[in-house]
N, C-alpha and C positions, 0 to 999 in steps of 0.2 A: 076558453082559457080559464083554468083555477085560482082564483084569489090565496097567494101566499098567508099559511098564518101569521108574521112579520105584521101583514096588510090585515088581517085580518083583526086583531087589536089596538088599530088605530082608526080605522073609521067605524063607527062615524065618528069622526068631530063631536070633541063637546058643545053644549053651544052655548057655554061660557068661558074663556084660552083662560087656561091655569099656571099658567106658565110668568116668567118674566122676562121684559121685550124693552129692548135698549130703545129710544126715541133721540136719547144726543149721549154725548161723551160729555167729562167736567173739563176737559177742555175747550167745549162749548160755551158754558157757561160763567159768564162773568157775575161776581161776587156783585149779591144786593139788586139782581135786577129780572124783572121777571119777564118770564120770555111767552106769551100763548101757541101750542100747539092746535092743530087734531089731527090726531090719531083713533085707526079702528073704530068710528063712526063716532068720536066724542072730543068735549071740549076735555084739554089739558093748561095747564099751567105749571113752566117748568120756575123753580128758585137755586142760587144754590147761595145757603146763608155761612159768613165762614165760623169754623168748630170754637166754643167757647170756654 
């Protein structure tokens, strides 16, 4: 089965992702509270700060 032109542009994937990924919604983040997460094999920290 031949690979479509669309698939040829998508594969192989790059070694590092180059996009944005949602890991939480703003309503899930209480103000000034640190939330540790682990996504994509990395330890992350989320914090929502008030806009001044």
